[in-house]
C-alpha positions as CSV (number, residue, x, y, z in Angstrom):
1,X,97.3,186.2,3.2
2,X,94.1,185.9,3.9
3,X,93.4,189.4,4.1
4,X,95.5,190.2,0.4
5,X,93.5,187.6,-1.1
6,X,89.8,189.3,0.2
7,X,91.0,192.3,-0.7
8,X,91.8,191.4,-4.3
9,X,88.8,189.5,-4.7
10,X,87.0,192.8,-3.9
11,X,88.7,194.3,-6.5
12,X,87.9,191.8,-9.1
13,X,84.3,191.7,-7.8
14,X,83.9,195.5,-8.2
15,X,85.5,195.6,-11.8
16,X,82.9,192.6,-12.7
17,X,80.2,194.7,-11.8
18,X,81.3,198.3,-13.1
19,X,81.7,196.3,-16.6
20,X,78.4,194.6,-16.5
21,X,76.6,197.6,-15.6
22,X,78.6,199.4,-18.4
23,X,78.1,197.2,-21.4
24,X,74.7,195.2,-20.1
25,X,73.2,197.4,-18.1
26,X,72.7,195.2,-15.6
27,X,72.6,196.2,-11.9
28,X,74.3,193.6,-9.5
29,X,72.5,193.1,-6.2
30,X,74.9,193.8,-2.9
31,X,74.6,190.1,-1.2
32,X,75.0,188.6,-5.2
33,X,78.2,190.6,-4.8
34,X,79.1,189.5,-1.8
35,X,78.7,186.1,-2.6
36,X,80.6,186.5,-6.1
37,X,83.5,187.9,-3.8
38,X,83.4,185.3,-1.4
39,X,83.7,182.6,-4.0
40,X,86.5,184.2,-5.6
41,X,88.4,184.5,-2.4
42,X,87.9,181.1,-1.5
43,X,88.9,180.2,-5.1
44,X,92.4,182.2,-4.6
45,X,92.5,180.2,-1.0
46,X,92.5,177.2,-2.5
47,X,95.1,177.9,-5.0
48,X,97.2,179.4,-2.7
49,X,96.9,176.2,-0.6
50,X,95.7,177.8,2.6
51,X,94.3,175.4,5.2
52,X,91.3,174.2,4.3
53,X,89.1,176.2,7.1
54,X,90.3,179.5,5.3
55,X,88.0,178.4,2.1
56,X,85.1,178.5,4.2
57,X,85.7,182.0,6.0
58,X,87.1,183.8,2.9
59,X,83.5,183.0,1.7
60,X,81.3,183.4,4.6
61,X,83.1,186.5,5.7
62,X,82.1,189.1,2.7
63,X,78.4,187.7,2.8
64,X,78.3,188.2,6.8
65,X,79.8,191.6,6.3
66,X,77.1,192.7,4.5
67,X,73.9,191.0,6.4
68,X,75.8,192.6,9.7
69,X,75.5,196.0,8.3
70,X,72.3,195.7,6.8
71,X,70.9,195.1,10.7
72,X,72.3,199.0,11.6
73,X,74.3,198.0,14.7
74,X,75.9,200.3,16.3
75,X,79.6,200.7,15.9
76,X,80.7,200.1,19.2
77,X,79.7,196.8,19.2
78,X,82.0,195.7,16.5
79,X,84.8,197.6,18.0
80,X,84.2,195.9,21.3
81,X,84.2,192.4,19.5
82,X,87.3,193.5,17.9
83,X,89.2,194.1,21.1
84,X,87.8,190.6,22.6
85,X,89.2,188.8,19.8
86,X,92.6,190.7,19.5
87,X,92.8,190.0,23.5
88,X,92.0,186.5,22.9
89,X,93.5,185.4,20.1
90,X,96.6,188.3,20.3
91,X,99.7,187.3,18.3
92,X,98.2,183.9,16.5
93,X,98.8,185.5,13.6
94,X,102.9,185.2,14.4
95,X,102.9,182.5,16.8
96,X,100.3,180.3,14.6
97,X,98.6,179.1,18.0
98,X,95.2,180.3,18.0
99,X,93.2,179.5,22.2
100,X,92.8,175.7,22.2
101,X,91.1,174.9,25.6
102,X,91.4,171.4,26.9
103,X,89.2,169.8,29.6
104,X,89.3,167.8,32.4
105,X,89.8,164.3,30.8
106,X,93.2,165.6,29.6
107,X,94.2,167.1,32.9
108,X,93.5,163.9,34.8
109,X,95.4,162.1,32.2
110,X,98.5,164.3,32.7
111,X,98.4,164.2,36.5
112,X,98.5,160.3,35.8
113,X,101.7,160.3,33.6
114,X,103.3,162.9,36.7
115,X,106.3,161.4,38.6
116,X,105.3,160.0,42.0
117,X,107.8,161.6,43.6
118,X,107.0,165.2,44.5
119,X,108.0,168.6,44.5
120,X,108.3,168.6,41.0
121,X,108.9,171.6,38.2
122,X,105.8,171.4,36.0
123,X,105.1,174.4,33.5
124,X,102.0,174.4,31.0
125,X,102.8,176.6,27.4
126,X,100.1,178.0,26.6
127,X,97.9,177.7,29.6
128,X,95.0,179.5,28.1
129,X,92.4,179.9,30.9
130,X,94.7,177.8,33.5
131,X,92.5,175.0,33.8
132,X,95.3,172.5,33.7
133,X,98.0,174.2,36.3
134,X,95.2,174.9,38.8
135,X,93.6,171.0,38.6
136,X,97.2,169.9,39.2
137,X,97.5,172.4,41.8
138,X,94.9,170.7,44.0
139,X,95.8,167.4,43.4
140,X,99.2,168.0,43.8
141,X,100.2,170.9,46.2
142,X,103.8,170.3,46.8
143,X,104.4,170.2,42.7
144,X,105.8,173.8,42.0
145,X,103.5,174.7,39.5
146,X,103.6,177.2,36.3
147,X,102.0,178.5,33.0
148,X,102.8,180.4,30.5
149,X,100.4,182.1,27.5
150,X,101.3,185.4,25.7
151,X,97.4,186.5,25.0
152,X,96.8,189.2,27.7
153,X,92.8,188.0,28.1
154,X,93.3,184.4,28.9
155,X,96.3,185.5,31.0
156,X,94.4,187.5,32.8
157,X,91.3,185.4,33.9
158,X,94.1,182.6,34.7
159,X,95.6,185.1,37.1
160,X,92.2,186.0,38.7
161,X,91.4,182.2,39.0
162,X,94.2,181.6,40.8
163,X,94.1,184.5,43.5
164,X,90.6,183.8,43.8
165,X,91.1,180.0,44.1
166,X,94.1,180.8,46.4
167,X,96.1,178.0,44.4
168,X,99.8,178.1,44.3
169,X,100.4,178.7,40.2
170,X,102.8,181.4,38.8
171,X,100.9,182.4,35.7
172,X,103.4,184.5,33.2
173,X,102.6,186.5,30.3
174,X,104.9,185.6,27.5
175,X,106.5,183.6,24.6
176,X,107.6,180.3,25.9
177,X,110.5,180.3,23.5
178,X,112.4,183.1,25.9
179,X,111.7,180.3,28.8
180,X,114.9,178.0,30.0
181,X,113.6,174.4,29.7
182,X,116.1,173.2,32.0
183,X,114.4,174.3,34.5
184,X,111.6,171.8,34.2
185,X,110.8,168.5,35.1
186,X,107.6,168.1,33.0
187,X,106.5,170.1,30.2
188,X,103.2,170.2,28.4
189,X,102.2,172.2,25.4
190,X,98.5,172.1,23.5
191,X,99.6,174.3,20.7
192,X,99.1,174.0,16.8
193,X,100.7,171.4,14.1
194,X,102.7,174.9,13.1
195,X,104.7,175.3,16.5
196,X,105.7,171.6,17.2
197,X,109.0,171.2,15.1
198,X,110.0,174.5,17.0
199,X,109.1,173.2,20.4
200,X,110.9,169.9,19.7
201,X,113.8,171.4,18.9
202,X,114.3,173.3,21.9
203,X,113.4,170.4,24.1
204,X,115.8,168.3,22.8
205,X,118.3,171.2,23.1
206,X,117.3,172.4,26.8
207,X,115.7,169.8,28.8
208,X,117.4,167.4,31.1
209,X,117.8,163.6,30.8
210,X,114.9,161.8,32.5
211,X,112.5,164.8,32.4
212,X,109.5,164.8,30.0
213,X,107.3,166.6,27.2
214,X,103.6,165.9,26.8
215,X,101.5,167.3,23.9
216,X,97.9,167.1,23.8
217,X,96.5,166.6,20.8
218,X,99.6,167.2,18.4
219,X,102.5,165.0,17.4
220,X,105.7,165.8,16.9
221,X,106.8,165.5,12.9
222,X,108.7,161.9,12.4
223,X,109.4,161.6,16.2
224,X,107.7,158.8,17.5
225,X,106.3,159.1,20.9
226,X,106.9,156.9,23.9
227,X,103.5,157.2,25.7
228,X,100.0,157.7,23.6
229,X,96.9,157.7,25.2
230,X,93.4,158.8,24.4
231,X,91.7,160.7,27.5
232,X,87.9,160.6,25.7
233,X,86.7,158.4,23.6
234,X,87.1,159.9,20.1
235,X,88.9,162.6,21.4
236,X,92.6,164.2,20.6
237,X,94.9,161.8,22.2
238,X,98.2,162.6,24.8
239,X,101.4,162.1,23.6
240,X,104.9,162.0,25.4
241,X,108.5,161.9,25.0
242,X,111.0,161.1,27.7
243,X,113.8,163.2,27.2
């Protein structure tokens, strides 16, 4: 949607510039044209009810593009940046789950909610760089820990971290929707609002009675959490549901 709106705004801007030149003989500076294109794209995004952050992205994208082209940077630099972002965000357009790294406070909060009995099976959905799983592997070495990440770059980094730290964590690259949730005692997710309804439906069908579903920052719509805690002052909340 964002790409379509940006292309449409470019076409409209080009037509306006051609008309101004043909009728009034007015030449529009390229930066002014980029600003006009960004404004049109942002307006179209608002009309199409895209998320608020898209308005800023749509507005500044053509302006930044023009300014960067003016620096005459080597094309390989842009290609490299594109490849890194591709490996980092991968199929975000499909999953609606961008890269969200959690921090130590969240890991410690999750640790405090785990059953005292050990070993248990724990999986981190959208494990990113593997911080939570590696932390728990250090604190609870008898537990069976697994992380699943769909983006290649974070998954690869988490694998390297596990190998060099010699922590027993199995990091898998794939989609959590292909997992059998019945295999786990605790499932931790740090996804996005768009993913929460599907996560809940899968958890409700597959998770065994007595197991625990945890979500950092994002609530499940219309489902009251039994556990609510704030790991950091003014930070996101950690939610929990006992199945």
